[in-house]
C-alpha positions in Angstrom: -81.9 -32.2 -6.2 -80.7 -35.2 -7.7 -78.3 -32.8 -10.1 -76.9 -31.1 -7.0 -75.8 -34.7 -5.5 -74.1 -35.8 -8.7 -72.3 -32.5 -8.5 -71.6 -32.6 -5.3 -70.2 -36.3 -5.6 -67.7 -35.1 -8.3 -66.2 -32.4 -6.6 -66.0 -34.7 -4.0 -64.5 -37.0 -6.0 -61.8 -34.8 -7.7 -61.1 -33.4 -4.6 -59.8 -37.0 -3.5 -58.2 -37.6 -6.2 -56.3 -34.6 -5.6 -55.6 -35.7 -2.1 -54.4 -38.9 -2.9 -52.1 -37.5 -5.5 -50.6 -35.5 -3.3 -50.1 -38.2 -0.8 -48.7 -40.6 -3.1 -46.4 -37.9 -4.8 -44.8 -35.4 -1.9 -41.9 -37.8 -1.0 -41.0 -39.4 -4.3 -38.3 -38.5 -5.9 -38.3 -38.1 -10.0 -37.4 -41.1 -11.5 -34.0 -41.0 -13.6 -35.5 -42.6 -16.5 -38.1 -40.1 -16.9 -39.0 -38.5 -20.4 -36.8 -35.5 -21.4 -38.5 -32.6 -23.5 -36.6 -33.9 -26.7 -38.1 -37.0 -26.8 -41.5 -35.7 -27.9 -43.2 -37.7 -30.7 -46.5 -38.1 -32.5 -48.4 -41.2 -31.4 -50.3 -43.5 -34.3 -53.2 -40.9 -34.3 -51.3 -38.0 -34.9 -51.8 -36.8 -30.9 -48.2 -35.3 -29.7 -47.0 -36.9 -26.5 -44.5 -35.3 -24.2 -43.7 -36.1 -20.7 -45.5 -39.2 -21.2 -48.7 -37.2 -21.4 -51.0 -37.0 -24.9 -52.1 -33.7 -25.6 -55.9 -33.8 -26.4 -56.2 -37.2 -24.3 -54.1 -36.7 -20.9 -56.1 -35.0 -17.9 -54.8 -32.7 -15.2 -54.2 -35.2 -13.0 -51.9 -37.1 -14.9 -49.9 -34.3 -15.2 -50.1 -33.6 -11.4 -48.5 -37.6 -10.8 -45.5 -36.2 -12.6 -45.3 -31.9 -11.4 -46.9 -32.5 -8.0 -50.3 -30.8 -7.1 -48.8 -27.1 -5.8 -50.5 -25.4 -9.3 -51.7 -21.6 -9.8 -55.0 -22.1 -12.6 -56.0 -18.8 -14.4 -59.1 -18.2 -16.8 -58.3 -15.9 -19.7 -61.1 -14.2 -21.3 -61.4 -11.4 -23.7 -64.3 -10.7 -26.1 -64.7 -12.6 -29.3 -62.0 -15.0 -28.1 -62.6 -18.5 -27.0 -61.6 -18.7 -23.3 -58.1 -20.1 -22.5 -57.8 -21.9 -19.1 -54.1 -22.3 -17.7 -52.1 -24.2 -15.2 -48.9 -23.1 -14.1 -46.7 -25.5 -12.4 -43.9 -23.4 -10.5 -40.3 -24.6 -9.5 -40.7 -27.7 -11.6 -37.6 -30.0 -12.1 -37.2 -32.4 -15.1 -34.7 -34.7 -15.5 -32.6 -32.1 -13.1 -33.7 -29.4 -15.5 -35.0 -26.5 -13.7 -38.3 -25.1 -15.5 -41.7 -23.6 -15.4 -44.4 -25.7 -16.9 -47.9 -24.5 -17.9 -50.9 -26.2 -19.4 -53.7 -25.2 -21.6 -56.7 -27.1 -20.4 -59.8 -27.5 -22.8 -63.4 -26.2 -21.2 -66.6 -26.1 -22.0 -69.5 -24.2 -21.3 -70.4 -26.7 -18.5 -66.9 -26.5 -17.0 -66.8 -22.7 -17.1 -70.5 -22.9 -15.3 -68.8 -25.0 -12.6 -65.6 -22.6 -12.4 -67.7 -19.4 -12.2 -69.1 -20.6 -8.6 -65.4 -21.3 -7.4 -63.9 -18.0 -8.0 -61.2 -16.5 -5.3 -60.4 -13.2 -7.6 -61.2 -11.7 -11.2 -59.4 -8.6 -12.3 -59.4 -6.6 -15.9 -55.7 -6.6 -16.7 -54.6 -3.2 -18.8 -54.8 -5.6 -22.1 -58.4 -5.5 -21.6 -58.0 -9.2 -21.0 -60.0 -10.5 -17.5 -58.1 -12.9 -15.8 -59.8 -15.1 -13.1 -58.1 -17.2 -10.4 -59.8 -19.8 -8.3 -60.3 -21.3 -4.8 -59.2 -24.7 -4.1 -62.2 -26.3 -4.7 -62.0 -24.7 -8.2 -58.8 -26.0 -8.9 -59.6 -29.7 -7.9 -62.6 -29.7 -10.2 -59.9 -29.2 -13.1 -58.0 -32.4 -12.4 -59.9 -34.3 -15.1 -59.9 -31.3 -17.9 -57.5 -32.7 -20.7 -54.9 -31.0 -21.5 -54.8 -29.4 -25.0 -51.2 -28.0 -24.8 -47.9 -27.6 -22.7 -45.5 -25.1 -22.5 -42.0 -25.9 -21.0 -39.9 -22.8 -20.1 -36.2 -23.5 -19.0 -34.9 -21.6 -16.1 -31.8 -21.3 -18.1 -31.2 -19.9 -21.5 -30.5 -22.3 -24.1 -28.4 -21.8 -26.8 -28.7 -22.1 -30.5 -26.2 -25.0 -30.4 -27.7 -27.1 -27.3 -31.1 -26.6 -29.0 -29.7 -28.1 -31.8 -27.6 -30.8 -30.2 -31.1 -31.9 -28.4 -33.4 -31.2 -31.0 -32.1 -31.5 -34.2 -32.5 -29.1 -37.3 -36.2 -27.9 -37.1 -37.9 -28.4 -40.5 -39.1 -24.5 -40.4 -37.7 -21.3 -39.0 -40.1 -18.5 -38.7 -39.0 -14.6 -38.0 -41.3 -13.1 -36.2 -39.4 -9.7 -35.3 -35.7 -8.8 -35.6 -35.1 -10.6 -31.8 -38.0 -13.5 -31.9 -38.0 -16.7 -34.1 -40.2 -19.8 -34.1 -38.4 -23.2 -35.0 -41.0 -25.5 -36.1 -40.7 -29.5 -35.3 -44.0 -30.8 -36.7 -42.8 -34.4 -36.6 -42.1 -33.6 -32.3 -45.5 -31.6 -32.1 -43.1 -28.8 -31.2 -42.6 -25.4 -31.7 -39.6 -23.4 -30.0 -39.8 -19.8 -29.6 -36.7 -18.3 -29.6 -36.2 -15.0 -28.0 -32.6 -13.0 -28.1 -34.2 -11.0 -24.8 -36.1 -14.0 -22.8 -36.1 -17.6 -21.9 -36.6 -20.3 -24.7 -40.5 -21.4 -24.7 -41.1 -25.3 -25.8 -44.4 -25.4 -27.4 -46.2 -29.2 -27.5 -49.2 -29.2 -28.7 -51.3 -31.3 -31.4 -50.2 -30.3 -35.4 
């Protein structure tokens, strides 16, 4: 009974926190001096910092303060692989740049147990991956989950010239296929997936 009350208070706190962020941010314009993706860096602990979010320390609620609380969260599971919890922020603008932002959140067995009590839909994809989405209550539970990585997908294609001007010369370029290459910037905690046929993806994570 005591544990049930603790879970209830935790859930209520998460919902109230997300509601507060919504009320505080719904009419607020993005700051003009907002950090940009090419300004990422490693802090003294070697953690990647981008958009003032620290990978491995900042939480989903911190990202909501910047990107809003309109999210789509999905859990992806496949056999013999650790589950991945992704939170998608659609139609975000950062410094006037339209982009999609995807967070990968850290989850443990206790997190998964609570999330599975708040499932909206679950489906098996053709790839064999099980995709699960959650109710609003389930998404609220995620507010204090830590951010493992952040992916920034610009809505406009970035030419190689533009990327070199913004990010500088990569420390390493790795060819994955004739049309896909990885640009590595370890001092920025960044990997850029350069795809001739699709939008570039900027991945920020702890090296």
